[in-house]
C-alpha positions in Angstrom: 0.2 30.4 -18.8 -2.3 32.4 -20.8 -5.8 32.6 -19.3 -9.2 33.0 -20.9 -12.2 33.6 -18.6 -12.3 32.5 -15.0 -15.8 31.2 -14.2 -14.9 27.5 -14.0 -16.3 25.5 -16.9 -14.1 23.5 -19.2 -13.9 25.1 -22.6 -15.8 23.7 -25.5 -17.0 26.5 -27.8 -16.2 25.9 -32.3 -15.7 22.2 -33.3 -18.3 19.8 -34.4 -21.6 20.0 -32.5 -21.7 16.5 -31.1 -21.8 14.5 -27.9 -18.9 12.1 -27.2 -19.4 9.4 -24.6 -16.2 8.8 -22.5 -15.3 6.8 -19.4 -12.9 7.8 -16.7 -10.5 4.8 -16.8 -8.4 6.1 -13.9 -8.6 9.1 -11.5 -6.1 9.0 -8.7 -4.4 11.5 -6.3 -3.2 10.6 -2.8 -5.7 11.8 -0.2 -3.1 12.1 2.6 0.0 14.1 1.7 2.8 16.0 3.5 4.5 19.3 2.8 7.3 18.9 0.2 5.8 15.5 -0.9 5.8 14.8 -4.6 2.6 13.1 -6.0 1.1 12.3 -9.3 -2.5 13.3 -10.1 -3.6 10.9 -12.9 -6.8 11.2 -15.0 -7.2 8.6 -17.8 -10.0 9.2 -20.3 -11.3 6.5 -22.6 -13.3 7.2 -25.8 -16.3 5.0 -25.2 -18.1 6.0 -28.4 -17.8 5.3 -32.1 -16.5 8.7 -33.3 -13.1 10.3 -32.9 -13.0 13.0 -30.2 -11.7 16.2 -31.7 -9.4 17.3 -28.9 -9.6 15.6 -25.5 -9.0 18.1 -22.7 -9.0 18.3 -18.9 -9.5 21.5 -16.8 -8.3 21.7 -13.2 -10.7 23.7 -11.0 -10.8 25.2 -7.5 -14.3 24.3 -6.2 -14.7 27.8 -4.8 -12.9 30.0 -7.4 -13.2 27.9 -10.6 -10.4 28.9 -12.9 -9.9 32.3 -11.3 -7.3 30.6 -9.2 -4.4 29.0 -11.0 -4.4 25.2 -11.3 -3.7 23.5 -7.9 -3.9 26.9 -6.2 -6.2 29.1 -4.1 -6.9 32.8 -3.9 -6.0 35.3 -1.2 -8.8 37.5 0.1 -9.4 40.8 -1.6 -7.3 43.6 0.0 -9.3 46.1 2.1 -10.2 49.4 0.3 -7.3 51.7 0.1 -4.7 48.9 0.3 -2.4 48.1 -2.6 -3.9 45.8 -5.3 -2.1 42.6 -5.8 -0.9 41.7 -9.3 -2.2 38.2 -8.6 -4.2 36.8 -5.7 -3.5 33.2 -6.7 -1.2 31.3 -4.4 -0.2 27.6 -5.0 -1.2 24.8 -2.8 0.8 22.5 -5.0 3.7 23.4 -7.3 3.4 21.7 -10.7 6.7 20.0 -11.4 5.5 18.2 -14.5 2.4 18.8 -16.6 0.7 16.6 -19.2 2.1 16.3 -22.7 5.7 16.0 -24.1 8.3 17.5 -21.7 10.4 19.6 -24.0 12.2 23.0 -23.4 9.3 24.8 -21.7 8.5 21.8 -19.4 12.2 21.3 -18.5 12.4 25.0 -17.5 9.3 24.7 -15.2 6.7 25.6 -17.9 3.2 24.3 -18.3 4.1 21.3 -20.5 3.5 20.4 -24.1 -0.3 19.9 -23.7 -0.9 23.4 -22.2 -3.5 25.5 -24.0 -4.5 29.2 -24.0 -7.6 28.3 -21.8 -7.3 28.7 -18.0 -5.9 25.6 -16.2 -6.6 23.4 -19.3 -4.5 20.8 -21.0 -5.4 19.0 -24.2 -3.9 15.8 -25.7 -5.4 16.0 -29.2 -7.6 13.6 -31.2 -8.8 10.5 -29.4 -9.8 7.5 -31.5 -12.7 5.3 -30.5 -11.6 2.7 -27.9 -8.4 4.6 -27.1 -7.4 6.2 -23.8 -5.7 9.5 -23.1 -3.7 9.7 -19.9 -3.2 13.1 -18.2 -0.5 13.2 -15.5 0.4 16.1 -13.3 3.5 15.7 -11.1 3.0 18.1 -8.2 4.6 19.0 -4.8 2.6 20.1 -1.8 3.6 23.5 -0.5 0.7 24.5 1.8 -0.8 22.5 4.6 -4.5 22.1 5.1 -7.6 20.4 3.7 -8.3 21.0 0.0 -10.5 19.8 -2.9 -9.3 19.6 -6.4 -11.9 19.3 -9.1 -11.6 18.4 -12.8 -13.7 18.6 -15.9 -13.3 16.7 -19.2 -14.1 18.3 -22.6 -14.1 16.9 -26.1 -12.8 20.0 -27.7 -11.4 23.4 -26.9 -13.9 25.3 -29.0 -17.3 24.5 -30.4 -20.1 22.2 -29.2 -18.1 19.0 -28.8 -19.3 17.8 -25.4 -17.8 14.9 -23.5 -20.6 13.0 -21.6 -20.8 10.0 -19.3 -22.8 6.9 -20.2 -25.8 8.4 -18.5 -25.5 11.7 -20.4 -24.1 14.0 -17.7 -20.9 16.0 -17.8 -17.6 14.3 -17.1 -16.1 15.6 -13.9 -14.8 14.6 -10.5 -12.9 15.7 -7.5 -10.3 14.7 -4.9 -10.4 15.7 -1.2 -6.9 15.9 0.1 -5.4 16.7 3.5 -1.8 18.0 3.5 0.0 17.5 6.8 2.2 20.4 8.1 5.0 17.9 8.9 7.2 17.2 5.9 8.1 13.6 4.9 11.0 12.0 6.7 14.1 11.2 4.7 17.2 9.2 5.2 20.2 8.1 3.2 20.3 4.4 2.6 23.4 2.2 2.3 23.6 2.9 -1.4 23.9 6.6 -0.8 20.4 7.3 -2.1 17.9 9.6 -0.4 14.8 7.6 0.7 11.5 9.3 1.7 9.0 7.7 4.0 5.3 8.4 4.2 4.6 7.2 7.7 1.9 9.0 9.6 3.2 11.8 12.0 
């Protein structure tokens, strides 16, 4: 996926200069997961104002590295002086199996999904009418054990000064604190020949 910048803020630089009030109708991600477990991260954004939002977008951030790390990833430490330079220090904590937007050829081949943008770790679902809700869903699989925080920011446009704001006037953002157990989920084959996964605590 193409990347622009890496500091961490959701893009909103060349559309109408306006403030668009929004509400987070849903923000969910399991806080306890296991290696190899598939989970959905869901962020639903409602246009709480009276004007159409130009292009509702969500950026996934690493709290320490911003968008310098890929979405749902972390960064390896810088190699010592004299050591080979890595092409990319970003390493996934979750693998993105399904990203927001229509799942066409790119998505079916493991691509970033129909809502992917040229901005780092950012997906956009287009215009959002007053009173309507946009639902962003990432289907991800945990691949690295540990405790992690996933942050997100909502923008009203990819370029310009179209700001998404909460009812109190602040930026629209949030986070999930997740612990990934090193023990994978248990699985068994039921009487119908289907694989069934359990999420019982280790």
